[in-house]
Steps between C-alpha positions, in 0.01 A plus 500: 500500500630842406363826641565820309428820687369809317454850629140536386234370263663654196837341571332168581319511165825579316686210661215258415487637141873440472461136595208452263681678217807283540280190482340617176830601341677177591207280405271676247246220507463504874182383676422775745262459790338830567314666787240772540414753767672830586844360576611414142360804321826694532701202379271458197527870411882474496480192274272697267747793496787266417300342220423844355868584506574181307674329790252212540320270255197307630406343166610151603399511866218293639319601819280329756321704765455385854127548543162639397180585680214257455203661331684776313556467126806647331309816395426600864719788603555327836617170347866414508488437124404866455766614749773319308390644164486853644822486701723291270379292207341775288816712528763242394549275199380179659275271300161488678486128415803455722339659807305266730268574790247270673147546371282654765178395322560131439222332705695173498728561798688168477529533125642851515752402765615198305519703182727762660728241657531326163572829329791575733642153442463541123715818517771307680436669836578853612847649462448796732200559723426850629308520831368745749411409858163551667471642847409149622781336306306389197682458167271502200176433677643210699349599833604377846385139538578172668697377204673633190271472196700346216328577169272768363183518711203712588539678831264690730675828567589573862335798662834672527547467124154634430568799724837563327345480154183700558681824415495393137118466492215747532383332822602200710200294383644507143818320598478135377513243775668227291798485267694249293865491599815324390604251767814486711641215292530703181640800690760279670589328170586830335865532414524830683261686734511876543288662772452875549376660821451864586376700794494474878172303488698206350771509765344257747406238240843520330665421832252220577524345155876497460631489857237275653401138450391355166127451540185502280358755746745740334507380136793717396719330758547201266717724282775453763545161338517617138833447326516851343286748693565875510305747713527866392354719770522865600628620832149532644409138415828382656468720812399214734816301428 
């Protein structure tokens, strides 16, 4: 496990973008595991800027996203499919056919989960997985539980997650209660894992996840066992260490 300290969100985003940029340059056909939420927006903007300057080429990249809300189709402005188009895909030269996100409207839960697991296998697995960390230690939407969920699955969102995400919706009642999420197995099988964390509100969970026991009650803690895991966090997120 490597921990890279950054002064603030902007420097954290730059360090994360450097790692992602190097991955794309060294392996142009990389399979990138991508995340949503506020944490990676700055990183994505830097990748877009570098693409516009001719420094990056996404034409051969393939992507798989961690998760999607159940009940939202890809045209909903609150869906993660929409988020990815707005914040990255529509602004770079990636082939839309090479971008993959769980379907939030597939009524066949088992079928959708099996399809997504098979898709990741067909791509040869993930070369580099980008993650954030939830205030309760969730990665993707793998919430605290009694065991680590292996494959893609439907999850009931924890109340803490609903409260954290309600700022993106008009009212709390609009926040979906279920999501599809990539499982711990595919995250742990990624060649490299890069996590970003920013802000004092993440300080306690960063300490618990990476300096406490490995437990499914803190899903991110399993990353202590990953062969190539890097945490890039700003000083506020590292302040409890």
